[in-house]
All heavy atoms as a GROMACS GRO file, in nm:
protein
  608
    1MET      N    1   4.893   2.859  -3.075
    1MET     CA    2   4.974   2.970  -3.027
    1MET      C    3   4.938   3.014  -2.886
    1MET      O    4   5.021   3.057  -2.816
    1MET     CB    5   4.958   3.091  -3.125
    1MET     CG    6   5.017   3.061  -3.258
    1MET     SD    7   4.996   3.201  -3.375
    1MET     CE    8   5.082   3.329  -3.288
    2THR      N    9   4.812   2.998  -2.852
    2THR     CA   10   4.769   3.033  -2.718
    2THR      C   11   4.842   2.944  -2.617
    2THR      O   12   4.882   2.996  -2.510
    2THR     CB   13   4.615   3.014  -2.704
    2THR    OG1   14   4.551   3.101  -2.797
    2THR    CG2   15   4.569   3.050  -2.567
    3LEU      N   16   4.866   2.818  -2.650
    3LEU     CA   17   4.945   2.734  -2.561
    3LEU      C   18   5.088   2.776  -2.542
    3LEU      O   19   5.156   2.736  -2.448
    3LEU     CB   20   4.936   2.586  -2.607
    3LEU     CG   21   4.793   2.526  -2.600
    3LEU    CD1   22   4.796   2.389  -2.658
    3LEU    CD2   23   4.738   2.524  -2.459
    4ASP      N   24   5.133   2.860  -2.637
    4ASP     CA   25   5.268   2.918  -2.624
    4ASP      C   26   5.266   3.048  -2.551
    4ASP      O   27   5.362   3.128  -2.555
    4ASP     CB   28   5.329   2.940  -2.766
    4ASP     CG   29   5.363   2.806  -2.834
    4ASP    OD1   30   5.388   2.706  -2.760
    4ASP    OD2   31   5.363   2.802  -2.958
    5LEU      N   32   5.150   3.079  -2.489
    5LEU     CA   33   5.128   3.202  -2.410
    5LEU      C   34   5.130   3.327  -2.497
    5LEU      O   35   5.177   3.430  -2.456
    5LEU     CB   36   5.224   3.211  -2.291
    5LEU     CG   37   5.220   3.091  -2.198
    5LEU    CD1   38   5.328   3.106  -2.087
    5LEU    CD2   39   5.088   3.068  -2.139
    6VAL      N   40   5.078   3.310  -2.618
    6VAL     CA   41   5.066   3.428  -2.712
    6VAL      C   42   4.920   3.468  -2.714
    6VAL      O   43   4.833   3.381  -2.725
    6VAL     CB   44   5.112   3.389  -2.852
    6VAL    CG1   45   5.092   3.496  -2.954
    6VAL    CG2   46   5.258   3.348  -2.853
    7ILE      N   47   4.893   3.598  -2.702
    7ILE     CA   48   4.757   3.645  -2.716
    7ILE      C   49   4.723   3.645  -2.864
    7ILE      O   50   4.795   3.700  -2.949
    7ILE     CB   51   4.745   3.789  -2.661
    7ILE    CG1   52   4.775   3.790  -2.509
    7ILE    CG2   53   4.604   3.845  -2.689
    7ILE    CD1   54   4.784   3.926  -2.453
    8VAL      N   55   4.610   3.577  -2.897
    8VAL     CA   56   4.567   3.564  -3.037
    8VAL      C   57   4.444   3.647  -3.057
    8VAL      O   58   4.342   3.624  -2.987
    8VAL     CB   59   4.542   3.415  -3.071
    8VAL    CG1   60   4.491   3.400  -3.214
    8VAL    CG2   61   4.668   3.332  -3.047
    9LEU      N   62   4.448   3.740  -3.150
    9LEU     CA   63   4.328   3.816  -3.192
    9LEU      C   64   4.291   3.766  -3.333
    9LEU      O   65   4.358   3.794  -3.428
    9LEU     CB   66   4.363   3.966  -3.200
    9LEU     CG   67   4.415   4.030  -3.072
    9LEU    CD1   68   4.460   4.168  -3.100
    9LEU    CD2   69   4.304   4.029  -2.966
   10ALA      N   70   4.189   3.688  -3.337
   10ALA     CA   71   4.146   3.629  -3.463
   10ALA      C   72   4.007   3.677  -3.502
   10ALA      O   73   3.928   3.706  -3.419
   10ALA     CB   74   4.146   3.474  -3.448
   11PRO      N   75   3.980   3.678  -3.634
   11PRO     CA   76   3.842   3.711  -3.679
   11PRO      C   77   3.750   3.603  -3.633
   11PRO      O   78   3.784   3.487  -3.619
   11PRO     CB   79   3.856   3.718  -3.828
   11PRO     CG   80   3.976   3.637  -3.863
   11PRO     CD   81   4.068   3.646  -3.744
   12GLU      N   82   3.626   3.642  -3.607
   12GLU     CA   83   3.524   3.551  -3.563
   12GLU      C   84   3.449   3.496  -3.690
   12GLU      O   85   3.420   3.572  -3.783
   12GLU     CB   86   3.421   3.621  -3.477
   12GLU     CG   87   3.475   3.676  -3.348
   12GLU     CD   88   3.528   3.569  -3.253
   12GLU    OE1   89   3.467   3.460  -3.253
   12GLU    OE2   90   3.623   3.594  -3.184
   13ALA      N   91   3.437   3.367  -3.692
   13ALA     CA   92   3.361   3.305  -3.800
   13ALA      C   93   3.213   3.308  -3.768
   13ALA      O   94   3.173   3.291  -3.650
   13ALA     CB   95   3.406   3.156  -3.819
   14THR      N   96   3.129   3.337  -3.865
   14THR     CA   97   2.989   3.340  -3.840
   14THR      C   98   2.920   3.228  -3.923
   14THR      O   99   2.962   3.202  -4.037
   14THR     CB  100   2.926   3.477  -3.881
   14THR    OG1  101   2.958   3.503  -4.019
   14THR    CG2  102   2.989   3.588  -3.797
   15GLU      N  103   2.816   3.171  -3.869
   15GLU     CA  104   2.743   3.070  -3.940
   15GLU      C  105   2.638   3.130  -4.032
   15GLU      O  106   2.605   3.076  -4.133
   15GLU     CB  107   2.671   2.974  -3.839
   15GLU     CG  108   2.773   2.897  -3.752
   15GLU     CD  109   2.849   2.794  -3.831
   15GLU    OE1  110   2.792   2.731  -3.928
   15GLU    OE2  111   2.968   2.771  -3.798
   16ALA      N  112   2.582   3.242  -3.994
   16ALA     CA  113   2.474   3.304  -4.070
   16ALA      C  114   2.532   3.385  -4.191
   16ALA      O  115   2.640   3.441  -4.177
   16ALA     CB  116   2.397   3.402  -3.983
   17PRO      N  117   2.468   3.378  -4.305
   17PRO     CA  118   2.511   3.462  -4.414
   17PRO      C  119   2.501   3.612  -4.378
   17PRO      O  120   2.401   3.651  -4.320
   17PRO     CB  121   2.421   3.426  -4.530
   17PRO     CG  122   2.298   3.370  -4.465
   17PRO     CD  123   2.343   3.310  -4.334
   18VAL      N  124   2.601   3.685  -4.413
   18VAL     CA  125   2.600   3.832  -4.381
   18VAL      C  126   2.552   3.900  -4.508
   18VAL      O  127   2.619   3.902  -4.608
   18VAL     CB  128   2.739   3.883  -4.340
   18VAL    CG1  129   2.738   4.028  -4.314
   18VAL    CG2  130   2.787   3.803  -4.220
   19LEU      N  131   2.434   3.963  -4.500
   19LEU     CA  132   2.380   4.023  -4.621
   19LEU      C  133   2.378   4.176  -4.613
   19LEU      O  134   2.388   4.243  -4.715
   19LEU     CB  135   2.233   3.978  -4.638
   19LEU     CG  136   2.211   3.829  -4.654
   19LEU    CD1  137   2.061   3.793  -4.660
   19LEU    CD2  138   2.281   3.775  -4.779
   20ASP      N  139   2.382   4.231  -4.495
   20ASP     CA  140   2.376   4.377  -4.477
   20ASP      C  141   2.514   4.436  -4.510
   20ASP      O  142   2.609   4.409  -4.435
   20ASP     CB  143   2.333   4.409  -4.332
   20ASP     CG  144   2.323   4.556  -4.305
   20ASP    OD1  145   2.359   4.636  -4.395
   20ASP    OD2  146   2.282   4.591  -4.192
   21PRO      N  147   2.524   4.514  -4.618
   21PRO     CA  148   2.651   4.577  -4.653
   21PRO      C  149   2.713   4.662  -4.540
   21PRO      O  150   2.840   4.669  -4.528
   21PRO     CB  151   2.622   4.665  -4.775
   21PRO     CG  152   2.492   4.615  -4.823
   21PRO     CD  153   2.418   4.554  -4.708
   22LEU      N  154   2.633   4.724  -4.460
   22LEU     CA  155   2.682   4.805  -4.347
   22LEU      C  156   2.752   4.717  -4.241
   22LEU      O  157   2.856   4.750  -4.189
   22LEU     CB  158   2.574   4.886  -4.281
   22LEU     CG  159   2.514   5.000  -4.371
   22LEU    CD1  160   2.401   5.064  -4.296
   22LEU    CD2  161   2.619   5.098  -4.410
   23LEU      N  162   2.692   4.599  -4.220
   23LEU     CA  163   2.752   4.503  -4.125
   23LEU      C  164   2.883   4.451  -4.180
   23LEU      O  165   2.981   4.439  -4.110
   23LEU     CB  166   2.656   4.393  -4.093
   23LEU     CG  167   2.706   4.287  -3.994
   23LEU    CD1  168   2.745   4.349  -3.861
   23LEU    CD2  169   2.600   4.178  -3.976
   24VAL      N  170   2.883   4.415  -4.309
   24VAL     CA  171   3.006   4.366  -4.376
   24VAL      C  172   3.118   4.467  -4.359
   24VAL      O  173   3.231   4.438  -4.322
   24VAL     CB  174   2.978   4.335  -4.520
   24VAL    CG1  175   3.110   4.306  -4.594
   24VAL    CG2  176   2.884   4.218  -4.535
   25ARG      N  177   3.086   4.596  -4.384
   25ARG     CA  178   3.187   4.702  -4.371
   25ARG      C  179   3.233   4.717  -4.226
   25ARG      O  180   3.353   4.733  -4.203
   25ARG     CB  181   3.128   4.836  -4.421
   25ARG     CG  182   3.225   4.947  -4.415
   25ARG     CD  183   3.164   5.074  -4.464
   25ARG     NE  184   3.250   5.187  -4.445
   25ARG     CZ  185   3.315   5.252  -4.537
   25ARG    NH1  186   3.303   5.217  -4.664
   25ARG    NH2  187   3.394   5.351  -4.506
   26ALA      N  188   3.141   4.712  -4.129
   26ALA     CA  189   3.175   4.728  -3.989
   26ALA      C  190   3.267   4.612  -3.944
   26ALA      O  191   3.363   4.634  -3.868
   26ALA     CB  192   3.052   4.736  -3.902
   27LEU      N  193   3.239   4.492  -3.990
   27LEU     CA  194   3.323   4.375  -3.956
   27LEU      C  195   3.462   4.389  -4.014
   27LEU      O  196   3.562   4.352  -3.949
   27LEU     CB  197   3.257   4.245  -4.002
   27LEU     CG  198   3.126   4.205  -3.926
   27LEU    CD1  199   3.061   4.087  -3.996
   27LEU    CD2  200   3.157   4.178  -3.780
   28GLY      N  201   3.474   4.440  -4.134
   28GLY     CA  202   3.602   4.468  -4.198
   28GLY      C  203   3.684   4.567  -4.119
   28GLY      O  204   3.803   4.549  -4.098
   29GLU      N  205   3.617   4.676  -4.075
   29GLU     CA  206   3.682   4.776  -3.996
   29GLU      C  207   3.729   4.717  -3.859
   29GLU      O  208   3.836   4.753  -3.814
   29GLU     CB  209   3.595   4.899  -3.974
   29GLU     CG  210   3.572   4.979  -4.101
   29GLU     CD  211   3.702   5.036  -4.156
   29GLU    OE1  212   3.787   5.086  -4.077
   29GLU    OE2  213   3.728   5.024  -4.278
   30LEU      N  214   3.644   4.635  -3.801
   30LEU     CA  215   3.679   4.570  -3.672
   30LEU      C  216   3.807   4.488  -3.687
   30LEU      O  217   3.896   4.490  -3.602
   30LEU     CB  218   3.563   4.485  -3.624
   30LEU     CG  219   3.586   4.411  -3.495
   30LEU    CD1  220   3.602   4.508  -3.377
   30LEU    CD2  221   3.468   4.319  -3.465
   31HIS      N  222   3.817   4.419  -3.802
   31HIS     CA  223   3.938   4.338  -3.823
   31HIS      C  224   4.065   4.423  -3.841
   31HIS      O  225   4.169   4.391  -3.788
   31HIS     CB  226   3.918   4.245  -3.943
   31HIS     CG  227   4.023   4.139  -3.949
   31HIS    ND1  228   4.033   4.046  -3.851
   31HIS    CD2  229   4.119   4.114  -4.039
   31HIS    CE1  230   4.131   3.966  -3.882
   31HIS    NE2  231   4.185   4.000  -3.995
   32LEU      N  232   4.049   4.544  -3.899
   32LEU     CA  233   4.161   4.635  -3.910
   32LEU      C  234   4.204   4.680  -3.770
   32LEU      O  235   4.325   4.700  -3.746
   32LEU     CB  236   4.128   4.752  -4.000
   32LEU     CG  237   4.104   4.718  -4.148
   32LEU    CD1  238   4.074   4.844  -4.226
   32LEU    CD2  239   4.220   4.641  -4.207
   33ARG      N  240   4.110   4.702  -3.681
   33ARG     CA  241   4.144   4.742  -3.545
   33ARG      C  242   4.222   4.629  -3.478
   33ARG      O  243   4.310   4.659  -3.394
   33ARG     CB  244   4.019   4.775  -3.466
   33ARG     CG  245   3.929   4.890  -3.517
   33ARG     CD  246   3.996   5.025  -3.530
   33ARG     NE  247   4.100   5.045  -3.630
   33ARG     CZ  248   4.078   5.066  -3.760
   33ARG    NH1  249   3.955   5.083  -3.805
   33ARG    NH2  250   4.176   5.079  -3.843
   34ARG      N  251   4.192   4.503  -3.506
   34ARG     CA  252   4.272   4.393  -3.449
   34ARG      C  253   4.415   4.406  -3.498
   34ARG      O  254   4.507   4.380  -3.425
   34ARG     CB  255   4.212   4.258  -3.494
   34ARG     CG  256   4.086   4.223  -3.423
   34ARG     CD  257   4.040   4.081  -3.466
   34ARG     NE  258   3.918   4.041  -3.399
   34ARG     CZ  259   3.799   4.042  -3.450
   34ARG    NH1  260   3.783   4.077  -3.576
   34ARG    NH2  261   3.697   4.000  -3.378
   35ILE      N  262   4.432   4.440  -3.627
   35ILE     CA  263   4.568   4.457  -3.681
   35ILE      C  264   4.638   4.571  -3.607
   35ILE      O  265   4.756   4.562  -3.577
   35ILE     CB  266   4.564   4.480  -3.834
   35ILE    CG1  267   4.513   4.349  -3.902
   35ILE    CG2  268   4.696   4.515  -3.889
   35ILE    CD1  269   4.480   4.364  -4.046
   36ASP      N  270   4.563   4.675  -3.576
   36ASP     CA  271   4.626   4.790  -3.504
   36ASP      C  272   4.682   4.741  -3.370
   36ASP      O  273   4.790   4.788  -3.330
   36ASP     CB  274   4.519   4.899  -3.472
   36ASP     CG  275   4.469   4.974  -3.594
   36ASP    OD1  276   4.547   4.983  -3.695
   36ASP    OD2  277   4.359   5.030  -3.586
   37LEU      N  278   4.616   4.647  -3.301
   37LEU     CA  279   4.659   4.599  -3.171
   37LEU      C  280   4.772   4.497  -3.179
   37LEU      O  281   4.839   4.470  -3.081
   37LEU     CB  282   4.539   4.536  -3.102
   37LEU     CG  283   4.424   4.630  -3.060
   37LEU    CD1  284   4.305   4.551  -3.011
   37LEU    CD2  285   4.475   4.729  -2.959
   38ALA      N  286   4.784   4.434  -3.297
   38ALA     CA  287   4.876   4.318  -3.309
   38ALA      C  288   5.026   4.365  -3.322
   38ALA      O  289   5.054   4.471  -3.370
   38ALA     CB  290   4.842   4.238  -3.436
   39ASP      N  291   5.112   4.274  -3.267
   39ASP     CA  292   5.257   4.293  -3.289
   39ASP      C  293   5.297   4.230  -3.423
   39ASP      O  294   5.397   4.266  -3.483
   39ASP     CB  295   5.331   4.226  -3.178
   39ASP     CG  296   5.310   4.292  -3.044
   39ASP    OD1  297   5.295   4.420  -3.043
   39ASP    OD2  298   5.307   4.222  -2.944
   40GLU      N  299   5.222   4.125  -3.465
   40GLU     CA  300   5.254   4.049  -3.587
   40GLU      C  301   5.122   4.007  -3.648
   40GLU      O  302   5.028   3.977  -3.574
   40GLU     CB  303   5.341   3.931  -3.556
   40GLU     CG  304   5.368   3.842  -3.672
   40GLU     CD  305   5.448   3.721  -3.634
   40GLU    OE1  306   5.473   3.701  -3.513
   40GLU    OE2  307   5.480   3.642  -3.725
   41VAL      N  308   5.116   4.000  -3.780
   41VAL     CA  309   4.996   3.943  -3.848
   41VAL      C  310   5.037   3.816  -3.914
   41VAL      O  311   5.132   3.810  -3.991
   41VAL     CB  312   4.946   4.045  -3.954
   41VAL    CG1  313   4.832   3.989  -4.033
   41VAL    CG2  314   4.911   4.177  -3.889
   42ARG      N  315   4.962   3.709  -3.876
   42ARG     CA  316   4.988   3.580  -3.938
   42ARG      C  317   4.872   3.542  -4.023
   42ARG      O  318   4.756   3.545  -3.980
   42ARG     CB  319   5.004   3.472  -3.828
   42ARG     CG  320   5.132   3.496  -3.751
   42ARG     CD  321   5.179   3.372  -3.685
   42ARG     NE  322   5.303   3.397  -3.618
   42ARG     CZ  323   5.366   3.310  -3.543
   42ARG    NH1  324   5.312   3.186  -3.527
   42ARG    NH2  325   5.481   3.336  -3.487
   43ILE      N  326   4.904   3.506  -4.147
   43ILE     CA  327   4.797   3.476  -4.246
   43ILE      C  328   4.776   3.324  -4.249
   43ILE      O  329   4.873   3.248  -4.274
   43ILE     CB  330   4.840   3.528  -4.385
   43ILE    CG1  331   4.874   3.679  -4.380
   43ILE    CG2  332   4.731   3.499  -4.491
   43ILE    CD1  333   4.765   3.766  -4.337
   44VAL      N  334   4.652   3.284  -4.226
   44VAL     CA  335   4.621   3.140  -4.240
   44VAL      C  336   4.562   3.125  -4.381
   44VAL      O  337   4.450   3.175  -4.407
   44VAL     CB  338   4.519   3.095  -4.134
   44VAL    CG1  339   4.478   2.951  -4.149
   44VAL    CG2  340   4.576   3.123  -3.994
   45ASN      N  341   4.635   3.059  -4.465
   45ASN     CA  342   4.597   3.053  -4.610
   45ASN      C  343   4.613   2.914  -4.664
   45ASN      O  344   4.704   2.888  -4.743
   45ASN     CB  345   4.677   3.155  -4.692
   45ASN     CG  346   4.828   3.138  -4.671
   45ASN    OD1  347   4.875   3.116  -4.563
   45ASN    ND2  348   4.900   3.146  -4.780
   46PRO      N  349   4.525   2.817  -4.623
   46PRO     CA  350   4.534   2.682  -4.670
   46PRO      C  351   4.536   2.680  -4.822
   46PRO      O  352   4.458   2.748  -4.890
   46PRO     CB  353   4.412   2.614  -4.616
   46PRO     CG  354   4.367   2.695  -4.504
   46PRO     CD  355   4.414   2.839  -4.534
   47GLY      N  356   4.625   2.606  -4.879
   47GLY     CA  357   4.638   2.593  -5.028
   47GLY      C  358   4.709   2.713  -5.091
   47GLY      O  359   4.722   2.724  -5.207
   48GLY      N  360   4.752   2.810  -5.002
   48GLY     CA  361   4.823   2.925  -5.050
   48GLY      C  362   4.740   3.035  -5.104
   48GLY      O  363   4.790   3.144  -5.144
   49TYR      N  364   4.606   3.024  -5.100
   49TYR     CA  365   4.515   3.125  -5.156
   49TYR      C  366   4.509   3.247  -5.068
   49TYR      O  367   4.502   3.239  -4.943
   49TYR     CB  368   4.373   3.070  -5.170
   49TYR     CG  369   4.275   3.174  -5.212
   49TYR    CD1  370   4.271   3.215  -5.342
   49TYR    CD2  371   4.183   3.226  -5.121
   49TYR    CE1  372   4.181   3.313  -5.386
   49TYR    CE2  373   4.094   3.320  -5.164
   49TYR     CZ  374   4.093   3.361  -5.292
   49TYR     OH  375   4.003   3.458  -5.333
   50ILE      N  376   4.515   3.367  -5.126
   50ILE     CA  377   4.495   3.493  -5.061
   50ILE      C  378   4.385   3.569  -5.138
   50ILE      O  379   4.402   3.601  -5.252
   50ILE     CB  380   4.628   3.576  -5.064
   50ILE    CG1  381   4.743   3.502  -4.997
   50ILE    CG2  382   4.602   3.714  -4.999
   50ILE    CD1  383   4.734   3.489  -4.849
   51GLY      N  384   4.275   3.597  -5.067
   51GLY     CA  385   4.162   3.667  -5.129
   51GLY      C  386   4.178   3.817  -5.125
   51GLY      O  387   4.273   3.874  -5.065
   52GLU      N  388   4.084   3.884  -5.188
   52GLU     CA  389   4.091   4.030  -5.199
   52GLU      C  390   4.091   4.102  -5.061
   52GLU      O  391   4.166   4.194  -5.034
   52GLU     CB  392   3.973   4.078  -5.280
   52GLU     CG  393   3.965   4.230  -5.300
   52GLU     CD  394   3.848   4.272  -5.380
   52GLU    OE1  395   3.794   4.194  -5.465
   52GLU    OE2  396   3.798   4.386  -5.355
   53THR      N  397   4.005   4.053  -4.972
   53THR     CA  398   3.998   4.114  -4.839
   53THR      C  399   4.130   4.096  -4.761
   53THR      O  400   4.179   4.189  -4.698
   53THR     CB  401   3.880   4.057  -4.757
   53THR    OG1  402   3.760   4.087  -4.829
   53THR    CG2  403   3.869   4.119  -4.617
   54THR      N  404   4.183   3.978  -4.771
   54THR     CA  405   4.311   3.947  -4.700
   54THR      C  406   4.422   4.031  -4.760
   54THR      O  407   4.508   4.078  -4.687
   54THR     CB  408   4.338   3.799  -4.707
   54THR    OG1  409   4.235   3.724  -4.653
   54THR    CG2  410   4.467   3.766  -4.632
   55ARG      N  411   4.422   4.049  -4.892
   55ARG     CA  412   4.524   4.135  -4.956
   55ARG      C  413   4.513   4.280  -4.898
   55ARG      O  414   4.619   4.341  -4.872
   55ARG     CB  415   4.506   4.142  -5.106
   55ARG     CG  416   4.543   4.019  -5.177
   55ARG     CD  417   4.516   4.036  -5.330
   55ARG     NE  418   4.521   3.909  -5.395
   55ARG     CZ  419   4.632   3.845  -5.426
   55ARG    NH1  420   4.749   3.900  -5.403
   55ARG    NH2  421   4.629   3.731  -5.489
   56ARG      N  422   4.395   4.329  -4.879
   56ARG     CA  423   4.375   4.463  -4.823
   56ARG      C  424   4.431   4.466  -4.677
   56ARG      O  425   4.498   4.564  -4.642
   56ARG     CB  426   4.229   4.496  -4.823
   56ARG     CG  427   4.194   4.633  -4.762
   56ARG     CD  428   4.050   4.666  -4.771
   56ARG     NE  429   3.970   4.585  -4.687
   56ARG     CZ  430   3.920   4.625  -4.566
   56ARG    NH1  431   3.946   4.747  -4.522
   56ARG    NH2  432   3.849   4.540  -4.493
   57GLU      N  433   4.404   4.361  -4.602
   57GLU     CA  434   4.455   4.355  -4.464
   57GLU      C  435   4.609   4.345  -4.458
   57GLU      O  436   4.672   4.407  -4.375
   57GLU     CB  437   4.388   4.241  -4.393
   57GLU     CG  438   4.239   4.264  -4.372
   57GLU     CD  439   4.159   4.142  -4.339
   57GLU    OE1  440   4.214   4.029  -4.345
   57GLU    OE2  441   4.042   4.154  -4.312
   58ILE      N  442   4.666   4.273  -4.551
   58ILE     CA  443   4.812   4.259  -4.558
   58ILE      C  444   4.872   4.396  -4.591
   58ILE      O  445   4.968   4.440  -4.534
   58ILE     CB  446   4.856   4.152  -4.660
   58ILE    CG1  447   4.813   4.011  -4.612
   58ILE    CG2  448   5.003   4.164  -4.690
   58ILE    CD1  449   4.827   3.904  -4.713
   59ALA      N  450   4.811   4.465  -4.688
   59ALA     CA  451   4.860   4.599  -4.725
   59ALA      C  452   4.852   4.694  -4.608
   59ALA      O  453   4.942   4.775  -4.582
   59ALA     CB  454   4.779   4.654  -4.847
   60TYR      N  455   4.743   4.684  -4.530
   60TYR     CA  456   4.722   4.771  -4.411
   60TYR      C  457   4.832   4.741  -4.310
   60TYR      O  458   4.894   4.832  -4.257
   60TYR     CB  459   4.584   4.747  -4.354
   60TYR     CG  460   4.552   4.835  -4.238
   60TYR    CD1  461   4.515   4.963  -4.255
   60TYR    CD2  462   4.556   4.783  -4.108
   60TYR    CE1  463   4.483   5.047  -4.147
   60TYR    CE2  464   4.523   4.864  -3.998
   60TYR     CZ  465   4.486   4.990  -4.020
   60TYR     OH  466   4.457   5.074  -3.912
   61ALA      N  467   4.855   4.613  -4.285
   61ALA     CA  468   4.960   4.574  -4.186
   61ALA      C  469   5.097   4.620  -4.234
   61ALA      O  470   5.174   4.675  -4.154
   61ALA     CB  471   4.961   4.418  -4.170
   62ASN      N  472   5.128   4.604  -4.364
   62ASN     CA  473   5.252   4.654  -4.417
   62ASN      C  474   5.270   4.805  -4.402
   62ASN      O  475   5.374   4.852  -4.364
   62ASN     CB  476   5.268   4.613  -4.564
   62ASN     CG  477   5.298   4.469  -4.588
   62ASN    OD1  478   5.356   4.403  -4.499
   62ASN    ND2  479   5.254   4.418  -4.696
   63ALA      N  480   5.161   4.878  -4.427
   63ALA     CA  481   5.166   5.024  -4.410
   63ALA      C  482   5.194   5.067  -4.264
   63ALA      O  483   5.256   5.170  -4.244
   63ALA     CB  484   5.034   5.086  -4.460
   64LEU      N  485   5.152   4.983  -4.175
   64LEU     CA  486   5.176   5.011  -4.031
   64LEU      C  487   5.315   4.958  -3.985
   64LEU      O  488   5.355   4.979  -3.872
   64LEU     CB  489   5.071   4.946  -3.942
   64LEU     CG  490   4.929   5.001  -3.960
   64LEU    CD1  491   4.832   4.917  -3.872
   64LEU    CD2  492   4.921   5.148  -3.913
   65GLY      N  493   5.382   4.887  -4.077
   65GLY     CA  494   5.515   4.830  -4.038
   65GLY      C  495   5.504   4.701  -3.954
   65GLY      O  496   5.605   4.666  -3.890
   66LYS      N  497   5.389   4.637  -3.960
   66LYS     CA  498   5.369   4.511  -3.882
   66LYS      C  499   5.428   4.393  -3.963
   66LYS      O  500   5.405   4.384  -4.087
   66LYS     CB  501   5.222   4.485  -3.863
   66LYS     CG  502   5.144   4.596  -3.801
   66LYS     CD  503   5.155   4.600  -3.649
   66LYS     CE  504   5.073   4.716  -3.593
   66LYS     NZ  505   5.048   4.699  -3.453
   67PRO      N  506   5.500   4.307  -3.901
   67PRO     CA  507   5.548   4.187  -3.972
   67PRO      C  508   5.430   4.103  -4.012
   67PRO      O  509   5.339   4.083  -3.935
   67PRO     CB  510   5.636   4.115  -3.869
   67PRO     CG  511   5.649   4.206  -3.748
   67PRO     CD  512   5.548   4.312  -3.760
   68VAL      N  513   5.440   4.045  -4.134
   68VAL     CA  514   5.334   3.958  -4.185
   68VAL      C  515   5.399   3.824  -4.217
   68VAL      O  516   5.494   3.818  -4.289
   68VAL     CB  517   5.269   4.017  -4.313
   68VAL    CG1  518   5.167   3.923  -4.374
   68VAL    CG2  519   5.207   4.155  -4.282
   69THR      N  520   5.344   3.718  -4.162
   69THR     CA  521   5.395   3.582  -4.191
   69THR      C  522   5.276   3.497  -4.238
   69THR      O  523   5.158   3.532  -4.217
   69THR     CB  524   5.459   3.515  -4.065
   69THR    OG1  525   5.363   3.513  -3.965
   69THR    CG2  526   5.582   3.592  -4.021
   70TYR      N  527   5.310   3.384  -4.302
   70TYR     CA  528   5.209   3.300  -4.364
   70TYR      C  529   5.224   3.159  -4.307
   70TYR      O  530   5.337   3.108  -4.291
   70TYR     CB  531   5.227   3.295  -4.514
   70TYR     CG  532   5.215   3.430  -4.578
   70TYR    CD1  533   5.322   3.518  -4.581
   70TYR    CD2  534   5.094   3.475  -4.631
   70TYR    CE1  535   5.311   3.644  -4.635
   70TYR    CE2  536   5.081   3.600  -4.686
   70TYR     CZ  537   5.191   3.685  -4.686
   70TYR     OH  538   5.177   3.808  -4.743
   71PHE      N  539   5.112   3.090  -4.276
   71PHE     CA  540   5.111   2.952  -4.229
   71PHE      C  541   5.137   2.853  -4.344
   71PHE      O  542   5.181   2.747  -4.325
   71PHE     CB  543   4.984   2.918  -4.154
   71PHE     CG  544   4.979   2.964  -4.017
   71PHE    CD1  545   4.880   3.038  -3.968
   71PHE    CD2  546   5.082   2.928  -3.923
   71PHE    CE1  547   4.873   3.083  -3.841
   71PHE    CE2  548   5.079   2.972  -3.795
   71PHE     CZ  549   4.973   3.047  -3.752
   72HIS      N  550   5.102   2.896  -4.464
   72HIS     CA  551   5.115   2.812  -4.584
   72HIS      C  552   5.190   2.886  -4.690
   72HIS      O  553   5.175   3.009  -4.701
   72HIS     CB  554   4.978   2.766  -4.634
   72HIS     CG  555   4.897   2.696  -4.528
   72HIS    ND1  556   4.914   2.564  -4.496
   72HIS    CD2  557   4.800   2.745  -4.445
   72HIS    CE1  558   4.828   2.535  -4.396
   72HIS    NE2  559   4.759   2.639  -4.362
   73GLU      N  560   5.256   2.812  -4.773
   73GLU     CA  561   5.326   2.874  -4.888
   73GLU      C  562   5.226   2.940  -4.979
   73GLU      O  563   5.115   2.887  -4.999
   73GLU     CB  564   5.400   2.762  -4.960
   73GLU     CG  565   5.502   2.818  -5.056
   73GLU     CD  566   5.587   2.701  -5.116
   73GLU    OE1  567   5.636   2.618  -5.036
   73GLU    OE2  568   5.607   2.702  -5.240
   74LEU      N  569   5.261   3.054  -5.036
   74LEU     CA  570   5.172   3.124  -5.126
   74LEU      C  571   5.152   3.045  -5.252
   74LEU      O  572   5.244   2.980  -5.305
   74LEU     CB  573   5.225   3.262  -5.158
   74LEU     CG  574   5.225   3.362  -5.040
   74LEU    CD1  575   5.297   3.491  -5.083
   74LEU    CD2  576   5.088   3.387  -4.990
   75ALA      N  577   5.033   3.056  -5.309
   75ALA     CA  578   5.002   2.998  -5.438
   75ALA      C  579   5.075   3.077  -5.547
   75ALA      O  580   5.107   3.193  -5.528
   75ALA     CB  581   4.852   3.004  -5.465
   76LYS      N  582   5.105   3.017  -5.659
   76LYS     CA  583   5.169   3.082  -5.768
   76LYS      C  584   5.087   3.202  -5.812
   76LYS      O  585   4.966   3.196  -5.822
   76LYS     CB  586   5.190   2.991  -5.885
   76LYS     CG  587   5.288   2.884  -5.856
   76LYS     CD  588   5.324   2.795  -5.974
   76LYS     CE  589   5.418   2.694  -5.918
   76LYS     NZ  590   5.485   2.612  -5.998
   77GLY      N  591   5.155   3.317  -5.826
   77GLY     CA  592   5.086   3.438  -5.864
   77GLY      C  593   5.042   3.522  -5.748
   77GLY      O  594   4.997   3.634  -5.761
   78ASP      N  595   5.046   3.466  -5.625
   78ASP     CA  596   5.010   3.540  -5.504
   78ASP      C  597   5.140   3.579  -5.432
   78ASP      O  598   5.204   3.504  -5.366
   78ASP     CB  599   4.931   3.452  -5.408
   78ASP     CG  600   4.783   3.455  -5.439
   78ASP    OD1  601   4.740   3.553  -5.507
   78ASP    OD2  602   4.708   3.369  -5.391
   79SER      N  603   5.178   3.706  -5.451
   79SER     CA  604   5.302   3.752  -5.382
   79SER      C  605   5.278   3.886  -5.329
   79SER      O  606   5.188   3.956  -5.351
   79SER     CB  607   5.420   3.744  -5.472
   79SER     OG  608   5.401   3.814  -5.591
   0.00000   0.00000   0.00000
């Protein structure tokens, strides 16, 4: 998408295990701030899986009226 001259705000992947619950919470809040800045939320969901955290982020985006699209078809039972 960057090559299409789109600004991409993506979560950062970390190699280290995150054990501190306060850090986990802060990272989750940081991701919601990315959604605040976004014009659209695109879900990368290989195999169609949507986890609990992503569901929360989708609900947040929907509450803000942000369009949500998926790169992969949803798995059965995930709607």
